[in-house]
N, C-alpha and C positions, 0 to 999 in steps of 0.2 A: 446483793441485787434486791431492789425494791419489789414489793409484792405486785405493784401495778405493772412493772416491767415484765415480771414473770408471767403474769396473766396475759399480757399482750403477746409475748413470744409463744405461749401455749396456744392462744387463739389463732395466731398467724400460722403456726405449724399445723394445727388442725385443719385450717382452711386450705393450705397447700396440699396436705394429705388427702383431703376430701376431693380436691380437683384432680389430683393424680389418680386416686382410686376410681373416680367417676370416668376419667379418660380410659383407664384400664378396662373398666366394665364395657365401655363403648367399643374399644378395640377388640376385646374378646367376643363380644356379640357380633361384630362385623366379621370377624374371622370365622365364627361358627356358621353364620349365614352364608358366607362365601364358600365355606367348605361343603355345606349342604348342597348349594347350587352346583358346585363343581362335581360332586358325587352324582347328582341327578343328570347333569349334562354328560358325564362320562358313561353312565348306564344307558342313556338314550342313544348316544353315539355308538356304543358297542352293539346294541341290539340291531340298529339300522345297518351299520357298516359290515358287521359280521354276515348279515343276510346277503348283502351285495358281494362280499368276498366269496362266500360259499357258491353263489350262482356263477360267479366268474370262474372259479375253480372247476365246477362241473362243465361249463362251456369249454374250458381248456381240454378236459377229458374227451369231449366229443370231437375236437380237432385232432387230438392225439390218436384217436381210433379211426380217423378218416384215412383210408388207404387209397382213395381215388376210385373206388368201385361202388357200384350200385346193383343190388340183386345179383352179386357174384360176377358182374361184368364191369369192364372199364366204364366210367360214368360219362365220359365225354366223346364227342365226335361219333355219334351213333354206335357207341359200344366199342370204339377202336382206340381210344386214348384215355389214360388215367388222368382224372382231373378232380380237384377238391369238390366235395359235396356239402361241406359244413363251413359256415361263415365263422371267423374268429369272434369270440365274445368281446363285448365292450365293457369297460369299467372307467367311469368318469367320476372320481371321488369328489372333485370340487363342485359338482352339480348336486351333491348331497347336502341338504340343509342341516348341518350339525356344527357344533363348536369344536373345531379341530384342535384349538389351542389347549384343550384339557389333556391331550395326550402327551406322553414323554416324546421328546424331540426325535429320537431315533425311530420309534415305532411310527410316529406320524410321517416321517420322511420315507420310510420303507413302503408304507401304504400309498402315499401320493406318487411314488416312483413307478408303480405298476404300469400305468399307461405308457410311460416312456419305454419301459422294458418290452411291452407289447409292440410298440412302434419299431423298436430296434429289430425285433424278430421279423416283422413285415418287410423292413428295408433289406434285411439279409436275404429273405426269401425272394424278393424282387430281383436282387443281384444274381441269385442262383438261376432263377427262371430266365433272365436275360441271356445268359450264356449256356443254357441247358440244350444239349444236342442228343439227349437220351429219349428220343421219341420212340414209342408212345408211353413208355413206362415212367419217365421222370423220377427215377429211383432216388437220386440224391436230394431232389426237392422234397419228396415226401418223407425221407428219413429226417431231414433237417426240420421240417414243419412239425412232424409228430413228436420228435424229441424235444424241441424247444418249447412247445406248448405243454408237454408233460412236465418239464421243469418249472414253467411259469405257473401251472396249476398247483404244483406242490408248494411253490413260494406263496401263492395266495392263500392256500389252506393253512400254511404255517402262520401267516399273519393273522388269520381269523382266530387261530388257537391262542396266539400271543395276546390278541385283543380281548378275548374271553378271559384269559388269566388276569390281565390288568384290571378288568372291570369286576372281577370276582364272580363271573358267570360259570355255570356248570360246564365241565368239559367231558364229553362222552367218548370213552375209549371204544374202539371197534372190538366186537366180540369174536373170539376164535371161530373160524369156519364160516363167518358171515362176510359177504362181499363188501369190500371197502374201496371207495373211490381212490383214496390216496395210494393204497397198495396197487391198484390197477395202473395208476400213473407211474409208479416205480417199476412195475413189471414191464410197462411199455418201453421205458428207457433201457432196461436190460435186453429186451427182445431186439430193439433197434441196434444196439451196440453189437449184439451177437450176429445179427444179419450183416452188418457192415464188416465185421471181422471175417465172416465166412466169405463174403464177396471179395474182400481184399486177398484172402488166402487163395481163392480160385484164380483170380487175376494173376497173382504172383506165380502160381503153379503153371498157368497157361503160358506166361512169358518165358518161364524157365524151359518149358518144353519146346517153345518156338526157337529159343536160343540154341537148344540142343540139336534141333532138326537143321538149323542153319549151319551148324558146324560139321554136319555129315558130308 
């Protein structure tokens, strides 16, 4: 091969390599810039959305603790009827100005689903209220309302925790002996389930006694 041809090949190869290397540098630079922006967007989203989720979870606790009384007496109808005293909390994630696409699909979906889950609870409660003949206690209504919002509050709290973990934020664990919102929500579920079981036991016992008396 002639020296001129070799030189031409070397020059062409060097030119192509330079172009490829230059393109690689551009691609790496764009990737680094995009990665930096994504990290910043994720951190900002986490700080803002975690705050909303925490407030929503606390609002759910207020509903979970609402037994329809005020100052120890039924809150409605001049102290004669149990009625809600706390409005359910609102959570409208799409009104929050953040870049949702930076989140993993499943985490984003679970957060955006919370308003639908709240609406499902309200629809269920509306159905219970429509056919409720348990005046003035409305026991089943309050059991369902308090338990469903306890579960929803725990769901929101878990999402806040998952979002913190994804963004690399600090996660504070509850200290032993210190009041904890999430534990209170879990305790509410246990209390309500125990109350329901005890009520069902008493009803079953009453019916059994009535059946026995009818057979005399």
